[in-house]
C-alpha positions as CSV (number, residue, x, y, z in Angstrom):
1,X,0.0,0.0,0.0
2,X,1.4,3.4,-0.9
3,X,1.8,6.0,1.8
4,X,-1.2,8.2,2.3
5,X,-0.9,11.9,1.8
6,X,-1.5,14.1,4.9
7,X,-4.9,15.1,3.5
8,X,-5.8,11.6,2.6
9,X,-4.7,10.3,6.0
10,X,-6.8,13.0,7.8
11,X,-9.8,12.0,5.8
12,X,-9.3,8.4,6.5
13,X,-9.0,9.1,10.2
14,X,-12.3,11.0,10.3
15,X,-14.1,8.2,8.4
16,X,-12.6,5.4,10.6
17,X,-13.1,7.3,13.9
18,X,-16.8,7.6,12.9
19,X,-17.1,3.8,12.4
20,X,-15.3,2.9,15.6
21,X,-17.4,2.6,18.8
22,X,-15.0,3.9,21.5
23,X,-17.5,4.2,24.4
24,X,-18.2,0.4,24.6
25,X,-17.6,-1.3,28.0
26,X,-14.3,-3.0,28.2
27,X,-15.9,-6.4,28.4
28,X,-17.7,-5.8,25.1
29,X,-14.5,-4.6,23.5
30,X,-12.8,-7.8,24.7
31,X,-15.6,-10.0,23.3
32,X,-15.4,-8.3,19.9
33,X,-11.6,-8.1,19.5
34,X,-10.8,-11.5,20.9
35,X,-13.3,-13.1,18.6
36,X,-11.8,-11.2,15.7
37,X,-8.3,-12.6,16.5
38,X,-9.3,-16.2,16.5
39,X,-8.6,-16.8,12.8
40,X,-4.9,-16.0,13.3
41,X,-3.2,-19.3,14.3
42,X,0.4,-18.1,14.2
43,X,1.1,-17.8,17.9
44,X,3.0,-20.0,20.3
45,X,4.3,-19.1,23.7
46,X,7.6,-21.0,23.9
47,X,11.0,-19.8,22.7
48,X,12.1,-17.0,25.0
49,X,14.0,-17.6,28.2
50,X,13.9,-14.8,30.7
51,X,13.8,-15.0,34.5
52,X,11.5,-12.9,36.7
53,X,12.9,-9.7,38.1
54,X,12.2,-8.0,41.4
55,X,9.5,-5.4,40.9
56,X,8.3,-7.0,37.7
57,X,5.4,-9.3,36.8
58,X,5.9,-12.6,35.1
59,X,8.7,-14.3,33.3
60,X,9.2,-16.2,30.0
61,X,10.6,-19.7,30.2
62,X,11.7,-21.3,26.9
63,X,11.1,-25.0,27.6
64,X,8.6,-25.0,30.5
65,X,5.6,-22.8,29.8
66,X,2.3,-24.3,31.0
67,X,-0.6,-24.4,28.6
68,X,-4.3,-24.8,29.0
69,X,-6.5,-26.3,26.3
70,X,-9.8,-25.2,24.9
71,X,-12.6,-27.7,24.4
72,X,-11.6,-28.2,20.7
73,X,-8.0,-29.2,21.7
74,X,-6.3,-26.0,20.7
75,X,-3.5,-24.8,23.0
76,X,-4.2,-21.5,24.8
77,X,-1.7,-19.7,27.0
78,X,-1.9,-16.1,25.8
79,X,-4.4,-13.3,25.8
80,X,-5.0,-13.2,22.1
81,X,-6.6,-10.0,20.9
82,X,-6.6,-7.4,18.1
83,X,-5.9,-3.8,19.1
84,X,-8.6,-2.9,16.6
85,X,-10.8,-4.7,14.1
86,X,-11.0,-1.5,12.0
87,X,-8.9,-1.9,8.8
88,X,-8.2,0.1,5.6
89,X,-7.2,-3.1,3.8
90,X,-9.8,-5.1,1.9
91,X,-8.4,-8.7,1.9
92,X,-11.2,-10.7,0.5
93,X,-10.8,-13.7,2.9
94,X,-10.8,-11.5,6.1
95,X,-13.8,-10.9,8.2
96,X,-12.4,-7.5,9.3
97,X,-11.9,-6.2,5.7
98,X,-13.0,-2.6,5.2
99,X,-15.9,-3.5,3.0
100,X,-17.6,-5.6,5.6
101,X,-20.4,-4.1,7.7
102,X,-19.4,-5.3,11.2
103,X,-19.2,-3.8,14.7
104,X,-15.9,-1.9,14.9
105,X,-14.1,-0.9,18.1
106,X,-10.6,-0.4,19.4
107,X,-8.7,-0.7,22.7
108,X,-6.6,2.0,24.2
109,X,-3.0,1.2,25.3
110,X,-4.1,1.5,29.0
111,X,-7.0,-1.0,28.3
112,X,-4.7,-3.6,26.8
113,X,-2.2,-3.2,29.7
114,X,-5.0,-3.5,32.3
115,X,-6.4,-6.7,30.7
116,X,-3.0,-8.3,30.4
117,X,-2.0,-7.6,33.9
118,X,-5.3,-8.6,35.5
119,X,-5.6,-11.8,33.5
120,X,-2.0,-12.7,34.4
121,X,-2.6,-12.1,38.1
122,X,-5.6,-14.5,37.9
123,X,-3.4,-17.1,36.3
124,X,-5.5,-17.1,33.2
125,X,-2.6,-16.4,30.9
126,X,1.1,-16.3,30.8
127,X,1.6,-13.7,28.1
128,X,0.0,-11.6,25.3
129,X,-0.6,-12.1,21.6
130,X,-1.4,-8.7,20.0
131,X,-2.3,-8.1,16.4
132,X,-4.4,-5.5,14.8
133,X,-6.3,-4.4,11.7
134,X,-4.6,-1.5,9.8
135,X,-6.0,1.6,11.4
136,X,-5.5,4.7,9.2
137,X,-2.1,3.5,7.9
138,X,0.5,0.8,8.7
139,X,2.8,3.4,10.5
140,X,-0.1,4.8,12.6
141,X,-1.0,1.2,13.7
142,X,2.6,0.2,14.5
143,X,3.1,3.3,16.5
144,X,0.0,2.4,18.6
145,X,1.3,-1.1,19.1
146,X,4.7,0.3,20.2
147,X,3.1,2.6,22.7
148,X,1.0,-0.2,24.1
149,X,3.9,-2.7,24.6
150,X,6.3,0.0,25.9
151,X,3.7,1.0,28.5
152,X,3.1,-2.6,29.5
153,X,6.8,-3.2,29.9
154,X,7.9,0.0,31.5
155,X,4.9,1.4,33.4
156,X,3.2,-1.9,34.4
157,X,6.4,-3.8,34.8
158,X,5.2,-6.8,32.8
159,X,8.1,-9.2,32.1
160,X,6.1,-12.0,30.6
161,X,5.9,-13.3,27.0
162,X,4.7,-11.0,24.3
163,X,4.1,-11.9,20.6
164,X,3.2,-9.0,18.3
165,X,2.2,-8.9,14.7
166,X,4.2,-6.7,12.3
167,X,2.0,-4.6,10.0
168,X,3.1,-5.0,6.4
169,X,4.3,-1.6,5.0
170,X,5.3,-0.1,8.4
171,X,8.6,1.8,8.5
172,X,11.9,-0.1,9.5
173,X,12.3,2.3,12.5
174,X,9.0,1.2,14.0
175,X,9.8,-2.5,13.3
176,X,13.1,-2.0,15.2
177,X,11.5,-0.2,18.1
178,X,8.9,-3.0,18.5
179,X,11.5,-5.7,18.2
180,X,13.3,-4.6,21.4
181,X,10.0,-4.8,23.3
182,X,8.5,-8.1,22.1
183,X,9.6,-11.7,22.5
184,X,8.4,-12.9,19.1
185,X,7.3,-11.0,16.0
186,X,5.5,-12.3,13.0
187,X,4.6,-11.1,9.5
188,X,1.9,-13.2,7.9
189,X,2.7,-14.3,4.4
190,X,-1.0,-15.2,4.0
191,X,-0.8,-16.7,0.5
192,X,2.1,-18.6,-1.1
193,X,2.3,-16.7,-4.4
194,X,2.3,-13.0,-5.5
195,X,-0.6,-13.8,-7.8
196,X,-2.7,-15.0,-4.9
197,X,-1.9,-11.8,-3.0
198,X,-2.8,-9.7,-6.0
199,X,-6.2,-11.3,-6.3
200,X,-7.2,-11.7,-2.7
201,X,-5.1,-9.2,-0.7
202,X,-4.5,-6.3,-3.2
203,X,-3.1,-3.9,-0.5
204,X,-0.3,-6.4,0.4
205,X,2.7,-7.3,-1.7
206,X,5.5,-9.8,-1.3
207,X,7.9,-6.9,-0.8
208,X,6.1,-5.3,2.1
209,X,5.9,-8.8,3.8
210,X,9.4,-10.1,3.1
211,X,11.3,-6.8,3.8
212,X,10.4,-6.7,7.5
213,X,11.1,-10.5,7.7
214,X,14.7,-9.9,6.4
215,X,15.1,-6.9,8.7
216,X,14.1,-8.9,11.8
217,X,16.4,-11.8,10.8
218,X,19.4,-9.5,10.2
219,X,18.9,-7.7,13.5
220,X,18.6,-10.9,15.5
221,X,21.8,-12.2,14.1
222,X,23.6,-8.9,14.7
223,X,22.4,-8.8,18.4
224,X,23.4,-12.4,18.9
225,X,26.9,-11.9,17.4
226,X,27.3,-8.8,19.6
227,X,26.5,-10.9,22.7
228,X,28.6,-14.0,21.8
229,X,31.2,-14.8,24.4
230,X,34.9,-15.0,23.4
231,X,35.8,-18.6,22.5
232,X,32.1,-19.5,22.2
233,X,31.3,-18.1,18.8
234,X,28.1,-19.3,17.2
235,X,27.6,-20.9,13.8
236,X,27.5,-18.6,10.8
237,X,24.1,-17.0,10.2
238,X,23.3,-19.2,7.1
239,X,23.9,-22.4,9.2
240,X,21.6,-21.5,12.0
241,X,18.2,-22.0,10.4
242,X,16.0,-24.8,11.7
243,X,16.5,-26.8,8.5
244,X,20.3,-26.6,8.6
245,X,20.6,-27.4,12.3
246,X,18.5,-30.5,12.0
247,X,20.8,-32.4,9.6
248,X,20.8,-35.9,11.0
249,X,24.6,-36.4,11.0
250,X,25.1,-33.0,12.7
251,X,22.5,-33.9,15.4
252,X,24.0,-37.3,16.0
253,X,27.4,-35.7,16.6
254,X,25.9,-33.2,19.0
255,X,24.3,-35.9,21.1
256,X,27.6,-36.7,22.6
257,X,29.1,-33.2,22.6
258,X,29.1,-30.9,25.7
259,X,26.4,-28.4,25.4
260,X,27.1,-24.7,25.2
261,X,24.8,-22.1,26.7
262,X,22.5,-20.6,24.1
263,X,23.0,-16.9,23.5
264,X,19.7,-15.0,23.5
265,X,19.1,-11.8,21.7
266,X,17.5,-8.8,23.2
267,X,15.9,-8.2,19.8
268,X,13.0,-10.6,19.3
269,X,14.6,-13.3,21.5
270,X,12.0,-16.0,20.5
271,X,12.4,-15.3,16.8
272,X,9.8,-14.8,14.1
273,X,7.0,-16.8,12.5
274,X,4.5,-16.5,9.7
275,X,1.2,-18.0,8.6
276,X,-0.2,-19.3,5.2
277,X,-3.8,-19.9,4.5
278,X,-4.6,-23.4,3.1
279,X,-7.2,-23.7,0.4
280,X,-8.0,-20.1,-0.4
281,X,-6.0,-20.3,-3.7
282,X,-5.3,-23.3,-6.0
283,X,-1.7,-23.8,-5.1
284,X,-0.7,-27.4,-4.4
285,X,0.8,-28.9,-1.2
286,X,4.1,-29.2,-3.1
287,X,4.1,-25.4,-3.8
288,X,3.3,-24.7,-0.1
289,X,6.0,-26.9,1.4
290,X,8.6,-25.5,-1.1
291,X,7.7,-21.9,0.0
292,X,7.9,-23.0,3.7
293,X,11.3,-24.6,3.1
294,X,12.6,-21.4,1.4
295,X,11.3,-19.3,4.3
296,X,13.1,-21.5,6.9
297,X,16.3,-21.4,4.9
298,X,16.3,-17.7,3.8
299,X,14.7,-16.0,6.8
300,X,15.4,-18.3,9.7
301,X,11.8,-18.5,10.8
302,X,10.9,-20.4,14.0
303,X,7.6,-21.6,12.7
304,X,5.4,-21.5,9.6
305,X,1.8,-21.9,10.6
306,X,-0.9,-23.2,8.3
307,X,-4.5,-22.1,8.6
308,X,-7.3,-24.0,6.9
309,X,-9.4,-21.6,4.8
310,X,-12.7,-20.8,6.5
311,X,-15.4,-19.3,4.3
312,X,-16.3,-16.0,6.0
313,X,-17.2,-13.7,3.1
314,X,-19.2,-14.1,-0.1
315,X,-16.9,-13.3,-3.0
316,X,-16.5,-14.7,-6.5
317,X,-12.7,-14.8,-6.1
318,X,-13.0,-17.1,-3.1
319,X,-13.5,-20.9,-3.2
320,X,-17.1,-22.1,-2.6
321,X,-16.5,-24.6,0.2
322,X,-18.6,-25.5,3.2
323,X,-15.9,-27.2,5.3
324,X,-12.4,-26.0,6.0
325,X,-9.7,-28.4,4.7
326,X,-8.6,-29.5,8.2
327,X,-7.0,-32.8,7.1
328,X,-4.9,-31.0,4.5
329,X,-3.8,-28.5,7.1
330,X,-2.8,-31.4,9.4
331,X,-0.8,-33.1,6.6
332,X,1.1,-29.8,6.0
333,X,1.9,-29.5,9.7
334,X,3.2,-33.1,9.7
335,X,5.4,-32.3,6.6
336,X,6.6,-29.1,8.2
337,X,7.7,-31.2,11.2
338,X,9.6,-33.6,9.0
339,X,11.5,-30.8,7.3
340,X,12.4,-29.0,10.6
341,X,13.3,-32.0,12.8
342,X,13.7,-35.2,10.7
343,X,16.0,-34.1,7.9
344,X,13.5,-34.4,5.1
345,X,13.5,-32.0,2.1
346,X,10.3,-30.8,0.5
347,X,11.4,-32.4,-2.8
348,X,11.5,-35.8,-1.1
349,X,8.0,-35.6,0.2
350,X,6.3,-34.2,-3.0
351,X,7.1,-33.4,-6.6
352,X,5.4,-31.8,-9.6
353,X,4.3,-35.3,-10.6
354,X,2.9,-35.9,-7.1
355,X,1.9,-32.4,-6.0
356,X,-0.5,-33.2,-3.1
357,X,-0.2,-35.3,0.1
358,X,-2.1,-38.5,0.6
359,X,-5.0,-37.5,2.8
360,X,-5.3,-41.0,4.3
361,X,-1.6,-41.5,5.2
362,X,0.7,-39.2,7.1
363,X,3.6,-37.9,4.9
364,X,6.3,-40.0,6.7
365,X,4.4,-43.3,6.2
366,X,3.6,-42.4,2.6
367,X,7.3,-41.7,1.9
368,X,8.4,-44.9,3.6
369,X,5.9,-47.0,1.6
370,X,7.1,-45.4,-1.6
371,X,10.7,-46.2,-0.7
372,X,10.6,-49.7,0.5
373,X,14.0,-50.3,-1.1
374,X,15.5,-48.5,2.0
375,X,13.9,-50.9,4.5
376,X,14.0,-52.8,6.8
377,X,16.8,-51.1,8.8
378,X,18.7,-52.7,11.6
379,X,18.0,-50.8,14.7
380,X,21.4,-51.7,16.3
381,X,23.4,-50.4,13.4
382,X,21.3,-47.8,11.6
383,X,22.5,-44.2,11.6
384,X,20.5,-41.5,13.4
385,X,19.3,-40.2,10.1
386,X,18.1,-43.6,9.0
387,X,16.2,-44.1,12.3
388,X,14.4,-40.8,11.9
389,X,12.9,-42.0,8.6
390,X,11.3,-45.0,10.1
391,X,7.5,-44.5,10.8
392,X,6.9,-44.9,14.5
393,X,10.3,-43.5,15.5
394,X,10.4,-39.9,16.6
395,X,13.2,-37.5,17.4
396,X,13.4,-38.5,21.1
397,X,13.0,-42.2,20.4
398,X,15.9,-42.0,17.8
399,X,18.1,-40.2,20.3
400,X,17.4,-42.7,23.0
401,X,18.1,-45.6,20.6
402,X,21.5,-44.1,19.7
403,X,22.4,-43.6,23.3
404,X,21.1,-46.9,24.6
405,X,22.8,-49.2,22.0
406,X,26.2,-47.9,23.1
407,X,25.9,-50.1,26.2
408,X,23.5,-53.0,25.1
409,X,21.9,-54.6,22.1
410,X,18.3,-53.6,21.7
411,X,15.3,-55.8,21.1
412,X,11.7,-55.1,20.5
413,X,10.6,-54.9,24.2
414,X,13.4,-52.4,24.7
415,X,12.1,-50.3,21.8
416,X,8.6,-50.3,23.3
417,X,10.0,-49.0,26.6
418,X,12.0,-46.3,24.7
419,X,8.8,-45.0,23.1
420,X,8.8,-46.5,19.6
421,X,5.3,-47.0,18.1
422,X,5.8,-50.6,17.1
423,X,2.5,-51.0,15.3
424,X,3.9,-48.6,12.7
425,X,7.6,-49.4,12.9
426,X,7.5,-53.2,12.8
427,X,7.3,-53.2,9.0
428,X,10.4,-51.2,8.6
429,X,12.9,-52.4,11.2
430,X,14.8,-55.5,12.4
431,X,16.5,-56.2,15.8
432,X,19.4,-58.6,15.6
433,X,18.6,-59.3,12.0
434,X,15.0,-60.5,12.6
435,X,11.6,-58.7,12.3
436,X,9.1,-58.6,15.1
437,X,6.7,-60.8,13.2
438,X,7.0,-62.6,9.8
439,X,5.5,-59.9,7.5
440,X,5.5,-59.0,3.8
441,X,7.6,-56.0,2.7
442,X,5.0,-55.2,0.1
443,X,3.4,-51.9,-0.7
444,X,-0.3,-52.8,-0.9
445,X,-0.1,-54.9,2.3
446,X,1.6,-52.3,4.4
447,X,-0.6,-49.5,3.1
448,X,-3.8,-51.4,4.1
449,X,-2.3,-52.0,7.6
450,X,-1.4,-48.3,8.0
451,X,-4.8,-47.2,6.8
452,X,-6.4,-49.3,9.6
453,X,-4.2,-47.5,12.2
454,X,-5.1,-44.0,10.9
455,X,-8.8,-44.3,9.9
456,X,-10.2,-43.2,13.3
457,X,-7.7,-40.4,13.7
458,X,-8.3,-39.0,10.2
459,X,-12.1,-39.1,10.8
460,X,-11.7,-37.2,14.0
461,X,-9.7,-34.4,12.3
462,X,-12.3,-34.0,9.6
463,X,-15.2,-34.0,12.2
464,X,-13.7,-32.0,15.1
465,X,-17.1,-31.6,16.8
466,X,-17.8,-35.3,17.2
467,X,-15.0,-36.5,19.3
468,X,-14.0,-34.0,22.0
469,X,-12.8,-34.0,25.6
470,X,-15.7,-33.2,28.0
471,X,-15.4,-30.2,30.2
472,X,-17.6,-29.1,33.1
473,X,-17.5,-25.5,31.7
474,X,-18.4,-26.3,28.0
475,X,-21.6,-24.5,27.3
476,X,-23.1,-27.1,25.0
477,X,-26.4,-28.9,24.8
478,X,-26.5,-32.6,23.9
479,X,-29.3,-33.9,21.7
480,X,-32.3,-34.9,23.8
481,X,-30.9,-33.4,27.0
482,X,-32.0,-30.3,28.9
483,X,-29.3,-27.8,29.9
484,X,-28.3,-28.0,33.6
485,X,-30.0,-25.4,35.8
486,X,-28.2,-23.1,38.2
487,X,-28.7,-25.4,41.2
488,X,-27.2,-28.4,39.3
489,X,-24.2,-26.3,38.2
490,X,-23.6,-25.2,41.8
491,X,-23.9,-28.8,43.0
492,X,-21.3,-29.9,40.4
493,X,-18.8,-27.1,41.3
494,X,-19.1,-27.9,45.0
495,X,-18.5,-31.6,44.5
496,X,-22.1,-32.7,45.3
497,X,-22.7,-34.7,42.1
């Protein structure tokens, strides 16, 4: 989006101020702006490590943050809100686009700070995820976000985890200012191609999205290099991406090497992430994983999130679909994990001849069945990289196998104790030269057995409302049952069932 002239920005301000309802109660604002933020999935609360300080509230612990779970299974640990749902952009897939007639409101910096601190004191949250529609202009919105986070850090003494969305098109000075206040920043790629952005998000371009990504990456590296201790220099920047660091041979060597303390940057210490929408445009899974792989390698992203397209607006440019492609989203997350932690490349998982994942088999099983010439592998001799490619053996299981076999030969009962999922792995491994059961190494036979393992799980992903964990606090009515009255609810909460 081009910069607005002073007259144009003033006119936009008057128009948007007229639409925004500023006098709403805080509870109503929270209801509107938390609901507006639920479609943004790119937030996680782990990654930054910072101890609590005297006179401050909260901390951020990289490996040990506690999470709560919603009734649909999603992980919730942050107060996740928009600063405002007013927006000058007209992205066709977004419920908050400027052409939609919806209730508009905005927080003030003080209101965001009050909510965060009060929720934290009540142990509801451990941090804040703050995004926003584009209010008047990208720079104006980023300035408001900077004011809010600075006030929360300095005036309210909040030392907990903060994840902030960068507004595409904002100035580098504001990106830098916000980077020294937040733990994680993210710039949503939204769609994998420039053509998709041009059709569905005309106010955004690849340049306005990738430029702040590169700036954040460069400043993180510069801050880490400045803090590196003498004699403990880090790997060069190009070798520190998640893909590069997860090379199996490198990881196997590191298993037995003394660990060096990690150097945390003051600038975005938890790194950056992004999000792509799945199913809004016709790109294949192959295209999406290739884009994700390039982002990991070129911009050192911590995570690429995938969001199944949900039909919110009626527009001829959008696909006409009733159900979001949840199973396809799930397969992309599985493939993403294989690229980040298992040493797979996108070109191994898919190709132009096979551009989409098998919706019935997870990508690792699908790859193994298509490459039976590599199996079975002998658990007591296979390299760490070979173990990682066996279905049913995860990163921790592979590491435990490599460590355990230094002192003893492993058999199938040992593998079960280590955590190997034998019902998947038994077709692909041997222990002491023998398989767990006499079985055929034949593609159709193994495929049928794997499908039996995954049928229920795949059905649950496609029908998320059918199987769910019950909660005393879920406000849902079951067919044929009357909702509990106030006396029944009080009896349940007091333990008088």
